[in-house]
Each structure stands twice: as structure tokens, then as C-alpha cells.
Steps between C-alpha positions, in 0.01 A plus 500: 500500500835680516568795730515733200170367367336546840618861514362567151174328584458696822561825320241417236227364725223700659498473877252250640211653686493433874149358470140597491496601866694821425337825388606778264696771679326830448758780487240766554399357835840382622601820681183490706546129570853541633383765748292229665754223451376295793152459349482158340299453182304179434606283210338575164528168318376637167795720414874480443788743529799554273824366640777737599836502324678316780272194490704216348345254259704210629560144387527431876860385472640698790872460422443657157273768643755600765782516245301703250370738766857558614599586145232770505616628839193361679410247768201265508187505713280190532137605543261236634130573453168321462178556314245711682749636756400861585842575647666388175247705306578813700874439478485491121240771448599746774857438612697389193368783274583767759744724307777479761462124550486436125812708433699340782405146406562557127847629578600212726282190461318261272195313631393142434140419593417158645163351595509323837255241362656495152648206307756670278844345545768715662862393454710603797863600472618153602286343226218385728161521328194586705145603420411851617288358782786273609742794504252704705469214749878453518544872572214487755302773328210564737384834366414644167655714388846381598802665340846347522778738394808318369855634493728486197578132569133405523511465880203646695595825673156621606164330541184707513201301624173675432384838378664838559332832411693707243696715744600203717599295195710787365677541836569126507659486155697820556628352827599175327697685235667721760564211738287660769220353711156662496474444874549797735847574635462527879717751683578263785387193690216500749547353845183295446554125467234283335527128566401276208720214610250293697213280376158656550158365590361659183633565152686832489427791264788749476429833334791713377421870460683834496425835658450689173325219311181633339417154363513366857248761615270422206524125557410541865195709414380301200578143607611460862210691648245273331306279741563183297874569491506568874322170565760312297791680663362397839620149418860627501753641738568834330833684506541845343853613416575858398816501289543872559542430872733208415449280809713194558345163411588177680467211253506122548847378587551796735606721210426872544491745208361845441160516331648682201768238443245222542262653245784526250604140563141395432499691172209722600432758228157637588333636813285401672632145484353210693677179602289207616659237723357177631496438875841331476652820364541399134402752234220356287395798290558871451322797347758738358288693252198723450193282565134551576298334775403187308859390444624611841218323683555192285865502608394520866267203455759309296749489787270499804295209365807298406380486137858551382576145614260349247519768232848648453383723212329811638349589162313170485387553858346840432338370181336225704397751768338728244317208338364386836368847574334525158347152534351605833330794332739768620651758271879520472675831442872431511578871476283584803 
């Protein structure tokens, strides 16, 4: 099919629905929902939502998509999701329809949805053809949702692993457009020196927070203070780093950086963020998103148990964990 024919076909086609896991967005209740943006809603698998104007009905030929988006003054976003994912559900039903988010995205971006277990063929810019699930594996997509923002050449310029509430998502996109980090700008450098350069007897859990971070306070109260979470954290050497204080961090190789510079190098875009290292000092996993206790505790178990060595895909790991709990007669509430 020629480029011109593809353009005509796209203009004449109805947008595909994201799938039966998505619900109809109720305008009457949206204002109330955004006031409690951190409250996650369970998936309603019986309903669908209309797609927004900036969702692209793509032939999954990325070179063409990038070129055509450029012609419209837009950039592309690759959105990886999976069926039954409550974080994906809340992203599409609560975050994307937020008036400010919708307007900003429609003005600047076009979104291509991809199923991390899907089999549709995606043609990369170099002509390589991969199934959706192969592309997700190649890009090491460990969370759903995962959003990869591409620049005008089709090169990734921002990766967003996991869910962000509406206000945090809006800040993130506004920062990307303005070329500004969402992390706090410290006034100076603390005299404190934290040494992460040496191997430890235990795996290491590093938490990055900020002094004025309301999400950090909520996470501490709702997740960290739980007895089961405390028991799992006891298997780690824990290090808390306040980016507002901006201490110096000594890294392997005797390299010393400020905490703020280190967080930016790591691409951190949400607080609190957690980095999980094995006892040898190698990062094995991170949580850089809004999560509830089930996913956070699963991440703690994933690294501390060494499960990452046998199962490199975290999503398969948590599926197996949930199935084991159900088979043992326990209930599983992944939004707990």
C-alpha cells in the first residue's frame, strides 16, 4: 500500500478500541475522580472507552509513522499495555482524559498502543520486523503501562515505566516539552557522603525521596508501614536518599556524584523511586512509578529471592506469584 493510500485509509478508519478491559469515561464523574487521583479503580472488563483524538491507528511501520507524525507537527509515543492491567486501565480512564493532559498530548503527540504479549508485527525504522511481544522483550519492558516518548527522528527521549497519577503525568510531559526535569532543584550540596561503592552482605534497597514529596509521605503510610512490607525490607540493606538535601554519593569505581545528578543520570522521573541492587552492587530492578503494596512487595521478593536470575520478565513473575496465591486459597488484590 502506498504512503498516500495509507494516509487516506487512516483518515477513513475508525480508531481501534484498546480492548475490553477499558471502561467508558463518564464525564459527569470525572471532576470528582481527579480530586482523588491516587485512588486506583479496579478493571471493569465489560466496558470500553472511546479513543482520544491523538491515538494513532497505525500499520506499525514506525518509519512511516514518524514521518507522518512530523508532517502533522507531532511526535510519537509507544504505549505498552496488557489485558487486565489495572494501572493501564487507570491511565486510560483517569489520566489520558484529564482535560489538561488530553490537550497537551493532542497538541504534541500521537500514541501507538502495543500489547506486551501481542503478535502483531512491528516494522522498526531499520526494517527489522518483530512481534509486539518481541519488541517489548527487546526494550526490556517490565511494567505496564510503559510509555516511550520518541523525538522527531524516532529516537527514544523519555521512558516512563509504570503509572503516574494525572498531576504527576502532566508535570512529566510539560517538563519533557520544556526540557526540564521533574526532580527537585537543590539549593546546594550536603556534606553527607553515602557510600554505595562496596559489596554488601545483603541486597541493597535505595529509596529516593524529596522533602516536599506528598507521594513519598503517602507511600510510606500506605505501603512501607505495612508489616508484610517491613518483613520483606528486612532482607535488604536499606539506604534512603533525600534529593532535597542533595548528599554526595560514592559509586563503584570510586566515582562520587551529587544525589541530584545521579538521579538525573538514572532517568528517575517519579518519587519515591526505589533501586534494588544485588549483594555485588549491580542494579537488578527498580520501581519508578506509583505502585501499591502487591507490586512493590513482589519487586522486593523478586530481587531478594534471586528469582530474576531464572525469570527475567517481571510481569511473568508476578503472574506466577498471583496464581500460586490463588491456588493456595488466598485472595489476591493487586490494588491493595
